[in-house]
N, C-alpha and C positions, 0 to 999 in steps of 0.2 A: 507687331510684336517684335521688330528688328531691334528695338532698343532693349527689350528684356532679354533677347539673346546676346547682346553687347554687355549688359548689367551682369549676366550670369557668366561670361566669359571674364570679364574685370574682375569679379570677386573670386573666381577660381585663381587667377594670377595673384591677386593680392593675398588670399590666403596661403598659397603656396610659398611667396617669397617672405611673408611674416613668419611662417613655420621653420622655413630655412634658418631666417636671421635670428629666431629663438635658439634654435638647435645648436648652431654656431656660439652663440653667446653662453649657453650651457655648456658646451664643450670648453670653450676659453676659461672660465671659472672653474670647471672642474680640473683643468690642468693647473690653474694657479692654486687650487685647494691642495692639491696631490704634489705641490712643489715641483712641478716641472717648470724649466725656464722657456720662457716665450719670446724669443728673438724675431721669428719669422713673422709675427703680426704685427708688431710695432705700435701696439697700445698701450701706453704707460701712463696717460694722462688722468685716469680716474683716481689712482691711489694718490696722486699729487692733489687734485682738487679737494677731495673731502680730508677731514682732519685725521681720521684713523683709518686703517683698513676695514677695521669692522663696521663702519659706518658705509663704506663703498658696498660691503656684501648685503648688508640689509636693506640699502635703498635700492640695490640690483634685483634682489629677489621680491621685494615689493612691487618694483615696476614689472617684473616677471609675470607676477600674479595677474596684474592688470592687464598686461598684453594677453595673456590667456582669455581673459574676460572678452577683451576686444574682438580676439579670434573667434570666440563662441558666437559673440553678436553677428559677425560677418558670416559665419556657417549657417546661422539662423535665417539670415535675411538671403542667402543662397537657396536654402530650402524653399524661403516664400518665393523667391523669384521662379523655382519651377512651376508654381501653381499660376502664377503670371504667365508662363509660357504655354499654359493648357488652357489660358482665358477662363479660369475658374476663378472669378473675382469675389464670390460670397462663400468661399471655403473658409471654414473656422481655423484651419491650420494656417492659411495664409494670413488671416487677421491677426491669430495670437503671434506667429513667427515675426511679422513685421511689429508689433507692438513690445514683444519681448527683446528684439533685436534694436530697437530705439532705446529701450530701458537700460540694455547693457552698453551701448555706445555713450549714452549720457553719464552713466555711472564710471565707465572707464576713463572717458574723457576728464571730468571733473576728479577722478582719483589721481591721474596722473598729473593734473595741473596741481593739487594740492602737495603732491609727494615732491614735485620740482620746486614749489615753492618754499615748502618748510626745509628742504634740501639747501636751497638757495639763501635762505634767511638765517637758518641755525647751524648747520652742520659742514659748511664749506669755507675754506679759508678766505674768499672774497664774497663780498656781500653783493647780489644781483637783484635789483628791484626794477621794475618796469614791464612794459609790454615787450614781447620779443615775437619772432616768427613762430615759435613753439605755441605761444598764448593764442594766437590767431588761428592755428590749426586746432588747438583743443576748442575753441570757440566754434570754429568750422563743424567739428564732429558732434558738439553738442547741438548744434542747429540740424543737422541731418538726422540726429536720434530723436529731437523733438519732432521733426517733419514726418518721419517713420511712424511715431506714435499718435500724431494727428492724422495721418493718412489711414492708418489702422482703426482709428475712430470713426472715420468718414466710413469706410468699408463696413465697419459693424452696424452702423445706422442705416446704411444703404441696404445692408442684408435684412435688416428688420423691417424696412419699409417694404423689400420685394417680397417677403413672406406675408407680410399684411394684404398686399395686394393679391397675391397669389390664392390666400383665402378667399378674399371678395369674389374673385372670378369664380 
């Protein structure tokens, strides 16, 4: 169960880092909305890439919502990892937590991919088509989500077989 402890620790670190980055992003855009001049951060590329500033805000808030869904997926996977640490593989919460986490990972990755591609094709000044490292990350997260959904299905079937065998004895 050393790997489950490592997974639990990694999930905690990732969740904390993502929440900090989301908080900094909200702070940054709140300061822009209130008209505070931001010279100390040095991020000016967003308004230059999108055709209008309103499009920048729309896409930013859409991505922020998807990032929240991804954090919820990681949180559910973290809760499921607690059951793995207890060696309770036949727990319903473990199975549903893994399945729901996988669904949210697939949803958030596909949603971010679609938002990025729509933004690249229609709303940015330069059109960018093709595979990038972002696309590969999205595909990796989709694969991880599908793997979690598969593992939860295997655990659900294993639980049913175990219950059936316990009744036989």
